[in-house]
Backbone as ProteinMPNN parsed JSONL, in Angstrom:
{"seq_chain_A": "MWVVFLGLLILFEAIADILAKEYQIRSGWIFFAAAILAYVIGNVFWLFSLKTGGLLTRGAIIFSVGSAIMAVLIGLVFFKEHITRLEFLGIILGLVSVVLLVWE", "coords_chain_A": {"N_chain_A": [[81.401, 114.111, 151.999], [79.444, 112.32, 151.255], [78.599, 113.215, 148.802], [80.59, 112.483, 147.039], [80.288, 109.697, 147.014], [77.735, 109.636, 145.909], [78.284, 110.655, 143.392], [79.878, 108.552, 142.421], [77.943, 106.571, 142.357], [76.302, 107.566, 140.276], [78.157, 107.45, 138.185], [78.656, 104.624, 137.996], [76.099, 103.822, 137.372], [75.846, 104.95, 134.84], [77.807, 103.48, 133.46], [76.65, 100.951, 133.696], [74.331, 101.422, 132.217], [75.391, 101.735, 129.632], [76.424, 99.153, 129.238], [74.032, 97.698, 129.419], [72.674, 98.648, 127.175], [74.402, 97.715, 125.204], [73.96, 95.019, 125.604], [71.321, 94.889, 124.713], [71.731, 95.421, 121.983], [73.698, 93.541, 121.058], [73.289, 91.181, 122.412], [74.244, 88.369, 124.452], [75.605, 86.912, 127.311], [77.64, 88.082, 128.78], [77.507, 90.883, 128.609], [75.062, 91.232, 129.86], [75.568, 90.198, 132.478], [77.662, 91.899, 133.258], [76.376, 94.385, 133.226], [74.453, 94.037, 135.265], [76.196, 93.661, 137.445], [77.467, 96.19, 137.512], [75.264, 97.816, 138.126], [74.719, 96.857, 140.712], [77.111, 97.466, 142.1], [77.001, 100.253, 141.887], [74.736, 100.763, 143.48], [75.708, 100.012, 145.949], [77.382, 102.15, 146.461], [75.381, 104.052, 146.752], [74.287, 103.274, 149.206], [76.498, 103.836, 150.852], [76.573, 106.582, 150.474], [74.203, 107.399, 151.736], [74.813, 106.53, 154.328], [76.922, 108.179, 155.057], [75.867, 110.67, 155.49], [74.225, 111.667, 153.474], [71.072, 112.83, 152.325], [67.991, 111.203, 151.886], [65.887, 112.342, 150.377], [67.033, 114.581, 148.975], [69.309, 113.357, 147.829], [68.187, 111.301, 146.244], [66.829, 112.713, 144.255], [68.895, 114.194, 143.059], [70.44, 112.045, 142.143], [68.599, 110.854, 140.355], [68.175, 112.859, 138.39], [70.832, 113.323, 137.619], [71.659, 110.764, 136.66], [69.811, 110.456, 134.617], [70.515, 112.525, 132.867], [73.107, 111.689, 132.221], [72.449, 109.28, 130.915], [71.049, 110.264, 128.695], [73.101, 111.719, 127.42], [74.896, 109.629, 126.86], [73.286, 108.089, 125.155], [72.963, 109.927, 123.015], [75.643, 110.495, 122.192], [77.152, 108.027, 122.018], [75.404, 106.111, 120.935], [73.976, 107.317, 118.971], [71.328, 108.205, 119.266], [68.275, 110.142, 119.357], [66.721, 113.102, 120.732], [63.626, 114.694, 121.547], [62.264, 118.05, 121.35], [60.611, 118.462, 123.525], [61.543, 116.512, 125.31], [64.1, 117.553, 125.711], [63.41, 119.904, 127.03], [62.45, 118.761, 129.382], [64.859, 117.808, 130.437], [66.17, 120.231, 130.98], [64.415, 121.258, 132.938], [64.84, 119.325, 134.893], [67.51, 119.889, 135.576], [67.155, 122.449, 136.633], [65.645, 121.75, 138.86], [67.557, 120.428, 140.43], [69.341, 122.515, 140.955], [67.666, 124.184, 142.483], [67.296, 122.508, 144.651], [69.824, 122.346, 145.906], [70.406, 124.919, 146.451], [70.978, 127.093, 148.982]], "CA_chain_A": [[81.81, 112.803, 151.519], [78.317, 111.641, 150.64], [78.498, 113.662, 147.411], [81.524, 111.64, 146.276], [79.627, 108.406, 146.822], [76.635, 109.857, 144.981], [78.921, 110.757, 142.07], [80.256, 107.201, 142.009], [76.695, 105.898, 142.002], [75.908, 108.031, 138.941], [79.141, 106.898, 137.248], [78.408, 103.2, 137.774], [74.808, 103.731, 136.68], [76.13, 105.234, 133.431], [78.504, 102.306, 132.927], [75.65, 99.891, 133.592], [73.449, 101.753, 131.096], [76.121, 101.401, 128.401], [76.453, 97.688, 129.137], [72.667, 97.232, 129.148], [72.383, 98.961, 125.77], [75.182, 96.752, 124.42], [73.233, 93.751, 125.705], [70.173, 94.998, 123.812], [72.19, 95.4, 120.597], [74.505, 92.373, 120.699], [72.969, 90.045, 123.281], [75.429, 87.827, 125.12], [75.491, 86.913, 128.763], [78.688, 88.898, 129.407], [76.958, 92.237, 128.762], [74.006, 91.116, 130.86], [76.191, 90.039, 133.797], [78.436, 93.1, 133.571], [75.418, 95.445, 133.541], [73.912, 93.753, 136.605], [77.265, 93.931, 138.406], [77.656, 97.642, 137.611], [74.125, 98.35, 138.885], [74.889, 96.475, 142.124], [78.205, 98.289, 142.647], [76.463, 101.605, 142.018], [73.835, 100.842, 144.635], [76.539, 99.973, 147.155], [77.773, 103.542, 146.685], [74.191, 104.733, 147.26], [74.219, 102.98, 150.638], [77.56, 104.611, 151.503], [76.156, 107.983, 150.436], [73.241, 107.595, 152.82], [75.47, 106.288, 155.622], [77.862, 109.261, 155.377], [75.202, 111.949, 155.676], [73.333, 112.051, 152.384], [69.642, 112.791, 152.619], [67.251, 110.403, 150.912], [65.118, 113.207, 149.481], [67.937, 115.336, 148.105], [70.159, 112.426, 147.085], [67.414, 110.575, 145.242], [66.538, 113.601, 143.133], [70.163, 114.454, 142.374], [70.772, 110.819, 141.419], [67.666, 110.661, 139.239], [68.47, 113.833, 137.337], [72.196, 113.075, 137.131], [71.721, 109.547, 135.849], [69.028, 110.696, 133.399], [71.336, 113.337, 131.963], [74.172, 110.802, 131.725], [71.851, 108.345, 129.957], [70.779, 111.009, 127.463], [74.39, 111.987, 126.765], [75.389, 108.351, 126.331], [72.449, 107.762, 123.999], [73.263, 110.849, 121.92], [77.031, 110.435, 121.729], [77.641, 106.688, 121.678], [74.44, 105.265, 120.224], [73.366, 108.16, 117.937], [69.896, 108.352, 119.485], [67.814, 111.523, 119.253], [65.712, 113.517, 121.706], [62.711, 115.714, 121.043], [62.319, 119.334, 122.074], [59.937, 118.277, 124.807], [62.487, 115.786, 126.17], [65.144, 118.519, 126.065], [62.819, 120.764, 128.057], [62.446, 117.954, 130.608], [66.232, 117.801, 130.954], [66.401, 121.558, 131.55], [63.652, 121.335, 134.186], [65.55, 118.491, 135.861], [68.663, 120.655, 136.056], [66.626, 123.513, 137.498], [65.243, 121.145, 140.13], [68.769, 120.176, 141.227], [69.826, 123.826, 141.417], [66.785, 124.619, 143.561], [67.515, 121.628, 145.82], [71.087, 122.6, 146.591], [70.489, 126.352, 146.738], [70.642, 127.37, 150.38]], "C_chain_A": [[80.676, 112.091, 150.795], [78.165, 112.005, 149.176], [79.428, 112.838, 146.519], [80.89, 110.283, 146.0], [78.453, 108.525, 145.847], [77.159, 109.98, 143.548], [79.345, 109.393, 141.538], [79.035, 106.366, 141.637], [76.274, 106.282, 140.585], [76.866, 107.478, 137.89], [78.862, 105.426, 136.952], [77.057, 102.96, 137.116], [75.002, 103.969, 135.188], [76.838, 104.057, 132.766], [77.516, 101.161, 132.723], [74.696, 100.156, 132.431], [74.109, 101.438, 129.754], [76.116, 99.891, 128.189], [75.071, 97.119, 128.829], [72.279, 97.5, 127.695], [73.154, 98.004, 124.855], [74.524, 95.372, 124.462], [72.018, 93.76, 124.776], [70.606, 94.82, 122.354], [72.806, 94.055, 120.219], [74.098, 91.08, 121.389], [74.248, 89.562, 123.969], [75.352, 87.994, 126.62], [76.52, 87.812, 129.427], [78.21, 90.338, 129.603], [75.878, 92.258, 129.832], [74.602, 91.09, 132.266], [76.953, 91.296, 134.21], [77.511, 94.268, 133.931], [74.845, 95.259, 134.941], [74.952, 94.082, 137.67], [77.472, 95.435, 138.597], [76.497, 98.295, 138.365], [74.269, 98.048, 140.377], [75.982, 97.323, 142.776], [77.724, 99.723, 142.856], [75.577, 101.749, 143.239], [74.559, 100.663, 145.959], [77.012, 101.392, 147.488], [76.595, 104.382, 147.18], [74.063, 104.511, 148.772], [75.284, 103.751, 151.413], [77.201, 106.099, 151.536], [75.178, 108.28, 151.569], [73.908, 107.478, 154.189], [76.358, 107.462, 156.034], [77.188, 110.634, 155.378], [74.303, 112.413, 154.55], [71.879, 111.933, 152.811], [68.934, 112.024, 151.51], [66.553, 111.309, 149.903], [66.015, 113.929, 148.482], [68.76, 114.394, 147.229], [69.421, 111.705, 145.973], [67.128, 111.45, 144.027], [67.805, 113.921, 142.352], [70.579, 113.232, 141.566], [69.884, 110.653, 140.191], [67.979, 111.599, 138.081], [69.853, 113.578, 136.751], [72.287, 111.845, 136.243], [70.904, 109.699, 134.57], [69.835, 111.502, 132.388], [72.476, 112.503, 131.391], [73.622, 109.84, 130.672], [71.559, 109.038, 128.626], [72.069, 111.279, 126.71], [74.976, 110.722, 126.14], [74.602, 107.965, 125.082], [72.775, 108.631, 122.795], [74.652, 110.613, 121.33], [77.424, 109.047, 121.223], [76.696, 105.89, 120.781], [73.624, 106.044, 119.187], [71.837, 108.218, 118.037], [69.543, 109.839, 119.429], [66.815, 111.818, 120.365], [64.841, 114.603, 121.066], [62.899, 117.012, 121.828], [61.692, 119.206, 123.457], [60.84, 117.523, 125.792], [63.629, 116.702, 126.614], [64.649, 119.471, 127.143], [62.773, 120.035, 129.401], [63.821, 117.908, 131.257], [66.542, 119.138, 131.628], [65.662, 121.7, 132.881], [64.292, 120.472, 135.28], [66.755, 119.213, 136.438], [68.23, 121.778, 136.988], [66.237, 122.932, 138.853], [66.448, 120.868, 141.022], [69.319, 121.489, 141.776], [68.974, 124.302, 142.589], [66.971, 123.775, 144.829], [68.759, 122.006, 146.611], [71.278, 124.068, 146.934], [70.062, 126.606, 148.174], [71.099, 128.734, 150.777]], "O_chain_A": [[80.909, 111.35, 149.84], [77.661, 111.207, 148.387], [79.087, 112.533, 145.376], [80.952, 109.781, 144.877], [78.209, 107.617, 145.052], [76.547, 109.469, 142.609], [79.193, 109.108, 140.35], [79.088, 105.553, 140.714], [75.927, 105.414, 139.785], [76.428, 107.078, 136.811], [78.835, 105.023, 135.79], [76.894, 101.989, 136.377], [74.401, 103.281, 134.363], [76.508, 103.683, 131.641], [77.546, 100.483, 131.696], [74.294, 99.224, 131.735], [73.454, 100.93, 128.843], [75.837, 99.412, 127.09], [74.951, 96.164, 128.062], [71.629, 96.67, 127.06], [72.619, 97.538, 123.849], [74.533, 94.645, 123.469], [71.721, 92.756, 124.129], [69.926, 94.145, 121.581], [72.472, 93.491, 119.177], [74.524, 89.998, 120.984], [75.227, 90.304, 124.044], [75.07, 89.078, 127.13], [76.29, 88.268, 130.547], [78.476, 90.945, 130.64], [75.794, 93.2, 130.619], [74.196, 91.859, 133.137], [76.899, 91.71, 135.368], [77.818, 95.051, 134.83], [74.762, 96.214, 135.714], [74.633, 94.708, 138.681], [77.635, 95.899, 139.726], [76.709, 99.218, 139.152], [73.97, 98.902, 141.212], [75.797, 97.839, 143.879], [78.009, 100.334, 143.885], [75.658, 102.747, 143.955], [74.07, 101.119, 146.993], [77.037, 101.786, 148.654], [76.79, 105.325, 147.948], [73.768, 105.442, 149.522], [75.015, 104.261, 152.501], [77.492, 106.79, 152.512], [75.31, 109.282, 152.271], [73.597, 108.242, 155.103], [76.532, 107.716, 157.226], [77.869, 111.654, 155.277], [73.674, 113.464, 154.666], [71.513, 111.036, 153.57], [69.251, 112.187, 150.332], [66.623, 111.064, 148.698], [65.772, 113.883, 147.277], [68.89, 114.614, 146.025], [69.961, 111.517, 144.882], [67.179, 110.974, 142.893], [67.794, 113.92, 141.121], [71.024, 113.366, 140.426], [70.376, 110.345, 139.105], [68.04, 111.174, 136.927], [70.032, 113.611, 135.533], [72.924, 111.882, 135.19], [71.266, 109.129, 133.541], [69.836, 111.195, 131.196], [72.778, 112.6, 130.202], [74.265, 109.612, 129.647], [71.791, 108.469, 127.56], [72.131, 111.091, 125.495], [75.49, 110.753, 125.022], [75.183, 107.564, 124.073], [72.856, 108.13, 121.674], [74.812, 110.54, 120.111], [77.966, 108.913, 120.125], [77.142, 105.087, 119.962], [72.692, 105.501, 118.593], [71.142, 108.274, 117.022], [70.431, 110.691, 119.453], [66.15, 110.917, 120.877], [65.275, 115.324, 120.168], [63.604, 117.051, 122.836], [62.186, 119.772, 124.432], [60.89, 117.864, 126.974], [64.072, 116.634, 127.76], [65.39, 119.805, 128.067], [63.031, 120.639, 130.443], [63.939, 117.962, 132.481], [67.111, 119.17, 132.719], [66.227, 122.21, 133.848], [64.286, 120.846, 136.453], [66.999, 119.161, 137.643], [68.867, 122.025, 138.011], [66.475, 123.559, 139.885], [66.374, 121.052, 142.237], [69.718, 121.558, 142.939], [69.513, 124.777, 143.588], [66.821, 124.276, 145.943], [68.749, 121.987, 147.842], [72.223, 124.419, 147.64], [68.912, 126.359, 148.538], [70.903, 129.142, 151.922]]}, "name": "protein", "num_of_chains": 1, "seq": "MWVVFLGLLILFEAIADILAKEYQIRSGWIFFAAAILAYVIGNVFWLFSLKTGGLLTRGAIIFSVGSAIMAVLIGLVFFKEHITRLEFLGIILGLVSVVLLVWE"}
């Protein structure tokens, strides 16, 4: 069950990242408030993840890599940002770290 809550945390983090980027581009208190709210909701799911058996060490790394990959995808697809080869290598290493964490 903790994995579901962790997935919801990553989802709300991605939504908050989109709203934060929109705030950067357009300004406006609505984007600011909506981004803050999405970050708070996401962190509520983090607390539920920990409460239902998630480990801080494993969960934090999965969240970090998952939210980073989501942020990169959002930046590439929605905001036409670019990444370097070195940044791409970092993404691959992050994925490898998650695989090694869950491999038992």
